[in-house]
C-alpha positions as CSV (number, residue, x, y, z in Angstrom):
1,M,-64.3,47.6,-6.4
2,N,-66.0,45.9,-3.7
3,F,-66.8,42.6,-2.8
4,P,-69.9,41.7,-0.8
5,V,-68.3,40.1,2.7
6,S,-71.7,37.6,2.9
7,K,-71.1,36.2,-0.6
8,I,-67.3,35.7,0.5
9,K,-68.2,34.0,4.1
10,A,-70.6,32.2,2.0
11,N,-68.2,30.6,-0.5
12,L,-66.2,29.6,2.4
13,R,-68.5,27.6,4.2
14,N,-69.5,25.9,0.9
15,W,-66.3,24.8,0.4
16,W,-65.9,23.4,3.6
17,R,-69.1,21.6,3.7
18,P,-69.0,17.7,2.9
19,D,-72.7,17.5,1.6
20,V,-71.6,20.2,-1.3
21,H,-69.7,19.2,-4.3
22,N,-66.7,20.5,-4.8
23,E,-64.4,20.0,-7.5
24,R,-61.1,22.5,-7.0
25,R,-61.4,21.2,-3.5
26,S,-61.3,18.2,-4.8
27,L,-58.3,18.1,-6.7
28,M,-56.5,20.4,-4.6
29,L,-57.0,17.2,-1.8
30,C,-55.4,15.0,-3.8
31,G,-52.5,17.0,-5.0
32,F,-51.9,17.7,-1.4
33,A,-51.8,14.1,-0.8
34,A,-49.8,13.1,-3.5
35,V,-47.5,15.8,-2.6
36,L,-47.4,14.2,0.9
37,G,-47.2,10.1,-0.1
38,L,-43.9,11.0,-2.2
39,G,-42.6,12.9,0.7
40,I,-43.1,9.9,2.8
41,A,-41.9,7.6,-0.1
42,G,-38.6,10.0,-0.5
43,V,-37.6,9.6,3.1
44,G,-37.9,6.1,3.4
45,L,-36.0,5.3,0.1
46,F,-32.7,7.7,1.2
47,N,-32.7,5.5,4.6
48,A,-33.4,2.0,3.2
49,R,-30.6,-0.3,3.7
50,G,-28.3,-0.3,0.7
51,T,-28.3,2.7,0.1
52,R,-25.8,5.5,0.3
53,I,-27.5,7.4,3.6
54,A,-28.2,4.4,5.7
55,G,-24.1,3.3,5.4
56,V,-22.2,-0.6,5.7
57,P,-24.4,-2.7,7.5
58,P,-23.0,-4.6,10.3
59,E,-22.2,-7.5,9.4
60,D,-20.1,-6.2,6.2
61,A,-16.0,-4.4,6.5
62,A,-17.3,-1.9,3.8
63,V,-19.6,-1.6,0.5
64,V,-18.4,-1.5,-2.7
65,N,-20.9,-0.2,-5.8
66,R,-23.5,-2.3,-3.1
67,S,-21.2,-5.3,-3.9
68,P,-20.5,-6.2,0.7
69,I,-17.0,-7.3,1.6
70,L,-17.9,-9.2,4.4
71,L,-16.9,-8.6,7.9
72,S,-15.8,-13.1,8.4
73,D,-14.4,-12.9,5.3
74,Y,-12.2,-9.7,6.4
75,V,-10.9,-11.3,9.3
76,A,-10.1,-14.4,7.2
77,Q,-8.0,-12.7,4.7
78,L,-6.5,-10.4,7.4
79,Q,-5.1,-13.6,9.0
80,A,-4.0,-15.4,5.9
81,L,-2.0,-12.4,5.3
82,Y,-0.6,-11.5,8.5
83,N,-1.1,-14.4,10.7
84,V,-3.3,-12.5,13.5
85,S,-6.6,-11.8,14.1
86,P,-8.4,-8.4,13.8
87,S,-7.4,-7.3,17.7
88,Q,-4.0,-8.0,17.3
89,A,-3.3,-6.8,13.8
90,T,-1.7,-3.3,13.7
91,P,-3.7,0.1,11.7
92,V,-1.3,-0.3,8.8
93,Q,-2.0,-4.1,8.2
94,K,-5.8,-3.8,8.8
95,R,-5.6,-0.7,5.9
96,A,-3.3,-3.0,3.8
97,T,-5.9,-5.7,3.7
98,L,-8.9,-3.9,3.4
99,D,-7.9,-1.4,0.6
100,S,-6.5,-5.3,-0.8
101,M,-9.9,-6.3,-1.0
102,I,-11.6,-3.7,-2.2
103,R,-9.0,-3.2,-4.9
104,E,-10.1,-7.3,-6.0
105,E,-13.7,-6.3,-6.0
106,L,-13.3,-2.7,-7.9
107,Y,-11.6,-5.4,-10.5
108,V,-13.9,-7.9,-10.3
109,Q,-16.7,-5.7,-11.5
110,R,-14.6,-4.6,-14.1
111,G,-14.3,-7.9,-15.3
112,I,-17.6,-8.4,-15.4
113,E,-18.4,-5.2,-17.3
114,L,-16.0,-6.5,-19.8
115,G,-18.5,-9.3,-20.2
116,L,-17.3,-11.8,-17.7
117,Q,-19.2,-13.9,-15.1
118,N,-18.2,-14.2,-11.4
119,D,-19.7,-17.0,-10.0
120,F,-17.1,-18.6,-8.0
121,I,-14.0,-18.0,-6.3
122,E,-11.4,-19.1,-8.5
123,I,-13.3,-16.8,-11.3
124,R,-12.9,-13.7,-8.9
125,N,-9.2,-14.3,-8.9
126,S,-9.2,-15.1,-12.7
127,L,-11.9,-11.8,-13.1
128,V,-8.6,-9.9,-11.3
129,S,-5.8,-11.9,-13.0
130,A,-7.7,-11.5,-16.4
131,V,-7.7,-7.7,-16.0
132,E,-3.9,-6.9,-14.9
133,A,-3.3,-9.2,-17.8
134,Q,-4.3,-7.0,-20.0
135,Q,-2.9,-4.0,-18.7
136,E,0.8,-5.9,-19.3
137,I,-0.1,-7.0,-22.4
138,D,-0.8,-2.7,-23.2
139,A,2.5,-2.3,-21.8
140,N,4.7,-5.4,-23.1
141,A,3.4,-3.7,-26.2
142,T,4.8,-0.4,-26.0
143,V,8.1,-0.6,-27.9
144,P,10.3,2.7,-26.1
145,T,12.8,4.7,-28.1
146,E,16.4,4.4,-27.1
147,Q,16.2,7.5,-25.5
148,E,13.0,6.8,-23.7
149,L,15.2,3.8,-22.4
150,R,18.5,5.7,-21.7
151,D,16.2,8.4,-20.0
152,F,14.6,5.4,-17.9
153,Y,18.5,4.3,-17.5
154,Q,20.1,7.3,-16.1
155,N,17.0,8.4,-13.9
156,H,17.3,5.0,-12.1
157,L,20.8,4.6,-12.2
158,Q,21.1,3.0,-8.5
159,N,18.4,0.1,-9.6
160,F,21.2,-1.4,-11.9
161,L,23.8,-1.5,-10.1
162,P,25.5,-4.7,-9.3
163,E,25.7,-6.2,-5.8
164,G,29.0,-5.2,-3.9
165,Q,31.0,-8.4,-1.7
166,M,32.8,-7.2,1.2
167,T,35.3,-9.5,3.1
168,V,35.3,-8.0,7.0
169,T,35.6,-9.6,10.7
170,D,33.8,-8.1,13.6
171,Y,35.9,-8.2,16.7
172,V,33.8,-7.2,19.5
173,A,36.1,-6.0,22.8
174,P,36.0,-6.2,26.3
175,D,35.4,-2.6,27.2
176,L,35.5,0.6,25.3
177,S,39.5,1.5,26.2
178,S,40.4,-1.8,25.4
179,A,38.8,-1.5,21.8
180,Q,40.8,2.3,20.8
181,R,44.5,0.7,22.6
182,A,43.9,-2.6,19.9
183,V,42.7,0.2,16.7
184,T,45.7,2.7,17.8
185,A,47.9,-0.2,17.1
186,V,46.8,-1.3,14.5
187,R,46.8,1.9,12.7
188,S,50.7,2.3,14.1
189,G,51.2,-1.0,11.6
190,T,51.2,-3.7,14.8
191,D,49.8,-6.9,13.0
192,L,46.3,-7.1,14.0
193,A,45.4,-10.5,14.7
194,S,48.3,-9.7,17.2
195,A,46.5,-6.4,18.0
196,M,43.2,-8.1,18.6
197,V,44.4,-10.8,21.2
198,A,46.4,-8.4,23.3
199,D,43.9,-6.0,23.9
200,G,41.1,-8.6,24.7
201,L,39.3,-8.4,21.7
202,R,37.5,-11.4,19.3
203,S,35.8,-12.0,16.5
204,S,32.0,-12.4,17.0
205,G,31.7,-14.6,14.6
206,A,29.0,-12.8,12.6
207,T,31.0,-12.8,9.1
208,D,33.6,-15.5,9.5
209,D,32.3,-17.0,6.3
210,G,34.5,-14.9,4.1
211,E,33.9,-12.8,1.7
212,E,30.3,-11.9,1.0
213,F,27.4,-9.4,-0.9
214,Y,26.9,-6.7,0.7
215,F,23.0,-7.7,1.5
216,A,24.3,-11.1,3.4
217,V,27.2,-8.2,5.4
218,E,24.5,-6.1,6.5
219,Q,22.0,-9.1,7.5
220,H,24.7,-10.4,9.5
221,L,26.3,-7.3,11.2
222,G,22.6,-4.8,11.0
223,S,22.6,-1.9,9.8
224,T,24.3,0.5,11.8
225,L,27.4,-1.6,11.6
226,F,27.2,-2.2,7.5
227,A,26.7,1.4,7.1
228,I,30.4,2.0,9.2
229,A,32.1,-1.6,7.2
230,K,31.0,0.5,3.5
231,R,32.7,3.4,3.7
232,L,36.5,1.8,4.9
233,P,39.1,1.1,2.0
234,D,41.1,-2.4,2.0
235,G,43.0,-3.4,5.2
236,Q,41.6,-0.1,7.7
237,V,39.8,-0.6,10.6
238,S,37.2,1.3,12.8
239,D,36.9,3.3,15.5
240,P,35.6,1.3,18.4
241,V,31.8,1.3,17.7
242,T,29.2,0.4,20.5
243,D,26.0,-1.5,18.9
244,R,23.5,-3.5,21.3
245,G,25.5,-3.4,24.1
246,R,28.3,-4.2,23.1
247,V,31.5,-2.8,21.8
248,H,32.5,-3.0,18.0
249,V,35.7,-2.5,16.1
250,L,35.6,-3.8,12.6
251,A,38.3,-4.8,10.0
252,V,37.8,-4.8,6.5
253,H,40.1,-6.8,4.5
254,S,39.1,-6.7,1.4
255,N,36.1,-3.4,0.1
256,R,34.2,-3.9,-3.5
257,Q,31.8,-1.4,-3.8
258,A,29.5,-0.6,-6.8
259,A,30.1,0.4,-10.0
260,P,28.0,1.3,-12.6
261,Q,26.6,-0.8,-15.3
262,D,27.1,0.3,-18.9
263,Y,24.2,0.7,-20.8
264,S,24.8,-1.7,-23.4
265,E,25.2,-3.6,-20.7
266,A,22.3,-3.5,-19.2
267,R,19.5,-2.9,-21.5
268,D,18.0,-6.2,-21.4
269,Q,17.7,-5.3,-17.7
270,V,16.5,-1.7,-18.2
271,L,13.5,-2.6,-21.2
272,A,12.1,-5.2,-18.6
273,A,12.1,-2.7,-15.8
274,Y,10.9,-0.2,-18.2
275,R,8.1,-2.1,-19.0
276,A,7.6,-2.9,-15.3
277,D,7.4,0.5,-14.4
278,K,5.1,1.6,-16.8
279,I,2.8,-2.1,-15.7
280,A,2.7,-0.5,-12.2
281,R,1.6,2.9,-13.2
282,M,-1.4,1.4,-15.4
283,R,-2.4,-0.1,-12.5
284,A,-2.0,2.7,-10.9
285,G,-3.8,4.7,-12.9
286,T,-6.7,2.2,-12.9
287,D,-7.1,1.5,-9.2
288,R,-7.7,5.5,-9.1
289,F,-10.2,5.7,-11.9
290,L,-12.2,2.7,-10.2
291,R,-12.0,4.2,-7.0
292,E,-12.7,7.7,-8.2
293,R,-16.4,6.2,-10.1
294,A,-17.2,3.5,-7.5
295,D,-19.3,3.9,-4.5
296,V,-16.8,2.8,-1.5
297,Q,-18.3,3.2,1.9
298,I,-16.2,1.3,4.8
299,A,-17.8,0.8,8.0
300,K,-16.2,3.3,10.7
301,P,-13.6,0.5,12.3
302,F,-12.1,0.4,9.8
303,Q,-11.9,4.2,8.5
């Protein structure tokens, strides 16, 4: 089938002539203009301030579901929690502060979803407390079986140990050889006080208050010396120990180590701990759920 070339050329000339009415040309131009307009609008929309692509404004530390966490509020919170400025704070302190503020904002938004209002700082705090209280109510409403409590007790036995008690004297020696002579003399049967005086050892005064709970002994001696003293039975002295530039000899007079409580004696504590653990797990689950469904954007300096 042959088409006259002259006719095709004439149609093309008529299609572009402004003085010739062409309905198809009008529709095509209108369609092209509409598509171009939508494209320009889309670019503007996805680059507008406050959208996901735009990022976090410079005056904010983060944006949670388009609700800003102001940088000024972040600085004030950091000061309140750790008494430091942003330049002095450690990365851990910065992250913990921002995480707590993001969590608070998520809980406030959750409270609003439940029909509560958000007007003042007191109300915001109440919203967070209300969501947390609901978790406590749900956890406390659960009545665990005796087997569940016993399993929890066995899996967390270290949490139900009573605090041990100890009477110990921390002797400081003038040098390592003096400390070793004193230890050898005591272990050979020489009176403790006589042996220490003979070789120039004296009490540091750190534990001269008599019998103390383990936590107090550790606080007075430090973790290194306490770990050694804790292993010694009644009436024993340690080998010479160098700690923080001084030579020590520890003399344990009595050491009552903690013994596990029987389940029947600890049941009330076990139940309280079981419910506290459940509340903590519920809160952690709520935090994960709210964060996963939220649009949280953190400013680059705080990431």
